[in-house]
N, C-alpha and C positions, 0 to 999 in steps of 0.2 A: 301483455298489452292492456292498457287502460283506455276506455273511451266512454263518452257520453254523447248521445244523439237525440235530438228532438225533431219531430217531423210534422208536416201538415198535409192532409189529404183533402183533395177536392173531388168528391165522388169516389171513383176507383183509382184516381191518379195521385201519386205523391208529387206535390208541387213545390215543397220546401223542406230542406233538412239543414240543421246546424248543430254544432257540438264541438267536441275536442277529441283528440286522439294522441296517444303517447305509446311509442314502442320502446320497451326497456331493453337496452343494449342489443339492438337488432344486429344480426350478422348476415346481411343479404349479399348475395354474390351473383355475378354474371360470368358465365364461362369459367367458373372456379375462382374469379377475382372478387374479393370482398369489396363492396363499394359504399354501403350505407351502415354507419355505426351509431347514428342517433337520428331520431325523427319524432318531432312533437309539434303540434299545430292546433289552432282553432280554425274552424271551417264554417262556411255558409254556402249552401247550394240552393238554387231556385230555377224553375222553368216556367216559361209563359209562351204560349203559341208555338211550340216546337223549338223555341230558342232557350238556351240556358246559360247560366254563369256560375262559376265556382270561385270563391274568395278564400284564400289561405292567409291567415294573419298570425303574427308572432311565431312564424315558422322557424323552428330550430333544427338545423341539419348538421350532421358531420358526415362528409363524403370523402372517401379515400383518406381518412385520418385527419382531415382538416375541417375545423368548425366554420360554419357560415355565421355572419351576424344575423340578428333578428331580421327576418325577411317577410315581405308581403308580396303575394302573387295573386293576380286576378286573371282568370281564363273565361273568355266568352265565346259562345258559338252562336252567331247571328246569321242563320241561313247558310249561304255559301262561304262565309268567312269565319275564320278562327282568330281571336285576338288574345294576345298574352301581354300583360304588363307586370313589371316587377321592379323593386328597388335594388336588387342585387342578383348577379349571377357570376359564378367563378368559371372561367373558360376552360381550364384544364379538367375540371370535373365533368362538364358537359361533353367535352371532346372525348374523354375516356368512356363515357356512357355510349356515345354514338359509335365509337370504335368497337365496342363489345356487344352492342345490340344489333340485331339483323335488320337495320333500318336503311342502310346505305349500300350502294353497290361497291365492288372491291376497289375501284379507282378512287372513290371518295374516301373510303376507309384508309387506303394507302396514303392519300394526301394528309389526312389528320394525323396518322402515325408519323409521317415524315416531318410535318410542320411543328408538332408538339405545342399547340397553342397554349399560352398562359396569359393571365391577366384577370381583371375584373371589369364587369359591365354594370353600370348603374342607370337607374331610371330608363329601363329598356322597354320599348314598345315593338311588338312583332305582330304582323298581320299576314295570314296565309289564306289564299284562295283554296278551299278544300276540294274544289272540282278540278283544279289545275295547280299543283304545288309549285310549278315554275313561277307563278305570280305571287310575289311576297313583298313586304316592306319591313325594314328594320331601322330603328332609330335608337341610339344609345350613346351614353358617355362611357369612354373606355379609359382605364388607368393601368399603367405598368404593362402594356401589351408587349408580349414577347413571342417570337417564333424561331424555330431552327431554320437554317439555310437548307433547302431541299430542292433538287432539280433546278428549275429556273427561278424559284422563289428565293428572295433574299432573307437573311436572318435579321430580325428586328429585336431591339432590346430597349425597354423602358419608355415606350411611346404612350403619350396621353392625348386625349382629344375627344371630339364628338363625331360620330359617324351616322350617316343616313344613306341607305341604298336600297334599291329594288332589283328586279331581274334585268333592267335595262341600263341603269346608271347609278353612280354613287358619289357621295361627297364626304370628305373628311376635313374637319376643322381642327388643326393640331395646335396644342399648347403644351410643348414638351421641353423638358430640361434634363440634361445629363443622360442622353440616349446614345445608341450606337446602331450601326447597320453593317452587315457583311453581304456583299453582292458580287461574287466572283465573276459573273458574266459581264459586269460593267467596270468594276474597280479591282485593282490588284490587291488592295489591302482594306481592312475595315475602316469605317469612318466614325469618329466620335462627334457627337452633336451636343454642344453646350446648351443651345436653345433653338427651338424651331417653332415658329408661329406662322400659320397661314391656312389656306383652304385649297 
């Protein structure tokens, strides 16, 4: 591991830290499943009046054997809310993490295992109420979104668009070409979609 860290103290409190960190060929695993093969980033953290933010820049990741493009992630804790913004997320990597980490109940883990989410999220904004995680907001552009058909959920393949949703409602603005869907509960066979635009 290589790292450099600079900090600033105000009295007895650390109020700022910045630097860089690089893990050489890490082999981190959850439940015996390797998930992180590369990690390198520059970071800056600061805190003011019990609120803090953490910026990761030039983040280089390789998760489950797939490299991410150069990624920027900003995390803020502003009282009761946590904010996350990032230019890139790979859905299958996040799904696998949540499946293997003890963060979700069994029903939600089974849902992720069944759907096998795939695709990329760009320019993502996530806001969560830390006092009640049922209150949240997600806004992101999605490319090449894919799911398996599972229970009453349809299979989706190759969907692109922009999504915004919270705990009460959601909206998807689709701009999709050469996609397909399989929904046995409604249609006898799969449907190929040459072009789909709308909200």
